[in-house]
C-alpha positions, 0 to 999 in steps of 0.5 A: 272722223271729224271735220278737221281730218276730212278731205274737201271731197269727204266734207262735201259728201257729208254736207250734201248727202240726202239733200234733194238739191244744191244751188251753187255747187261750184262755189261750194267746191271752191270754199271747201278747198280753202276753209270750212263752210258757214251755214245757217238754218232758220225756223219761224217760231210758230206751231210746236216743233214735231218729230219731222224737225229731226230731219233738219237736226240730223242734217245739222249733225252732218254739217258739224261732222264736216267741220261747218260753222252752223248758226240756228236762227229763231225767226221770231219776226218772220213768225209774226209776218206770216199772217200772224201765225204767232200772235205778238203777245206769244212771240217771245214765249214761243221763241223761248220754247223753240230754243229750249226744245231744239236744244233738247232735240240736238242733245238727244241725237248727240250734237254738242251745243258748243259748236253751234251759234243761236241767234234770235231774229229780232236781235238784229232785224230791228237795227237801223242798217237792216231796216234800211236794207228792207226799204232798199229791197222794197224799191227793187222787188216787184209784188209779183216776185214777192208773192211768187217767192213766198208761195210755198212757205207763207200762208196763202190767202185771198187778200194777203197782208203786206207783211207776207210780201216782206217775208221773202226779202227778210229771209234773203237779207238774213244771209248777209247779216248772219255772214254765212256762205250758205242757207239750208232749208226744205225744198219748199223754200226753193223760190225764196232761195232763188229770190235771194240769189236774184236780189241780194247782188242788186244790193251789192251783196254776195249770192249764197249757196242753198241746200234743200232737204226733201219734204218728209211726208206726214203720218197721214200722207202729204207734208207733216204739219204743225197745224194738222194734229194727225199728221205729226207726232209732237216732241212731248207726246207720251209713248201712248200717244206715239203708239196711237198716232202711228197706229193711224199712220198711212202705211200702205203695203208695198208703197214706198212713194208716200210713206212718212215712216220710211222717210223718217227712217231714211232721213233721220235714223240712218243718218244718225246710226253709228258705224255697225248700227242698223235698223232692227225689225223685231217680229215673231219667227212665223212672220220671218223673225228678227232682221237688221238692215244696214243700208236704207236701200235694202229696207226700202226694197224689202218693203216694196217687195211686200216682205215687211208688214206695215205693223212690224215697220210701225212697231220698229219706228215707234221704238226708235221715236221713243228713244229720241223723245225720251230725253226731251220728255225728261228735260221738259219735266222741269217745272219751269219748262212745263210752265213755259210750254203752257204759256207759249201754247195755251190750250184752246178754251173748252166748249160745250158739245155743239157749241161754237168755240169761244172767240178772243176779244180781238176776234169778236171785232174781226169781220173775217168771222162773217161768211159772205158769199156771192149768190145768184137769185134763181127764183122769187116768190111772195111769202104766202103768209107775209105781204112784205116778204119774198121767198128767194131761191139763191144759187151759192154753188152748193149742192142745193139752192138756199131758201132765204127770206128777204123783206124787200117787197116794198123796195125791189120788184120781182123782175129786178131781183130775178137772176140778180147777183147778191151778197149773202151772209151765209153763217147766220143760224137758220131761223123760221120767218112766218113758218119758212126756214131762212138759211141766210140774209141778203145784204142791203143798204138802207137810208136812215129812215128806211124809206130806200133799201137796195141789195148791194151791187156786185160786179157782173163778173162775180161768180156764185159761191165765191167768198167776199172778204174784207181788205186786210182780214184773212182769217177763217169765217165762223162755221155758224155765228153764235146768236148769243154772242151777238157777233153779227150785231156787233160787227154790223155797227161798222158795216156801211157804205162810205162817201163814195157808196162803196161797201166797207167795214171800218174803211176796209173795202169788201172785195170779190176774189178778183179784188173788185169793190161792192157798191150802192147808190146809197152813200154813208148808209148802213149795210144789213 
């Protein structure tokens, strides 16, 4: 059957099958009585697409069978706005990679590309009209609604960048600028979809229909993610790698609730099977022999009843995955595509055993590499072999208090230090100071001639163990700063108090998790 020979009810059945939720059912029925539906699916060009992308691809095949006009959006600007998951220099390359690999995926499941429209976000999102609508939207949307909308899609960090708050609004505007009736995505997009339904009419635009796929569990259980290597199978993985990853996949006997393999069979394979095709299990006669399932529900029940061994399920899924990946692998054997893959996703620099990973020049200058936490001094003692040093025991909400040596004897009394909240640099390499190992550094301000030194002042509500972060920087701290790279020495040059005595790095405030600033009575002084 093709879209033009189907009734409106048959088209709707194809469009909505296997979806978790549809918003706008009445509108869908009305449009299908009059004409074919216009739908778009967007993907931010960030991490490498993996086999879970076959879930939306197979749904796109359903849309086309139902006669829908389908647009695929390569959302390059979204990829950058989401905490710069795709660095600007790699953005164009990753967009090209996405286009090539998704077209290869669609060909591998028999979807004719001439029925699809492919659009790059930056081709229209930088226009005068679109930009003006972004400004208009920003005058309507509250920060609360913007954060809430992106909660399950945009990477969540303690101090989000403004770009992350713009992300949901742009996704809503895409519906208008792509001139579609509906947007399709995972159920994790639901808050963005309801955000669009609330705010687009306030700009004078129509409310759209929204289709949501369920989230497919990863191989390790939980969401399949590009950033978690063991949870996903890359589209260019070799058959050996597919076997290796499936061997480690979570597949508990009888468990059908959190089984990534069964979800893949349901949402991809069964939706792609032609009439008369089924899911084949090949196994030895003494294990039950070969069996074919023509309905997914029968397979699920069979597995739930412990009649199918996880090893046999894995072997069958492996066969079907390789069947899907073979044409994609063959396409990417072309020299130009190999070159594109390597450029879009350069391998991380190799490091020696036990060595810290090399940082880029930009990362070298970024203060997010510093692991600064709130600590509470619970014990103060004089160093037995050094008159100017204290031996502090500091609670950082770890299993044991840390021992930290501090040269504050001349400047701060025992009574002033005891039970005080302090800011501690926690990822310096531990070092011995006069025979006692120091596991961090208490951050202090000092005047130019070093006659006045005091620990940075923290708000009384700060909690021991909570991380302090610099406004505008949301990366992950180094596990340990490499002393040979002089990371702390370089960053500390710009770490100071400003004219108001507030701790800053290049004018970016150092903040608690509650967003409160750290202060000192010493203004325009270095922090070390």
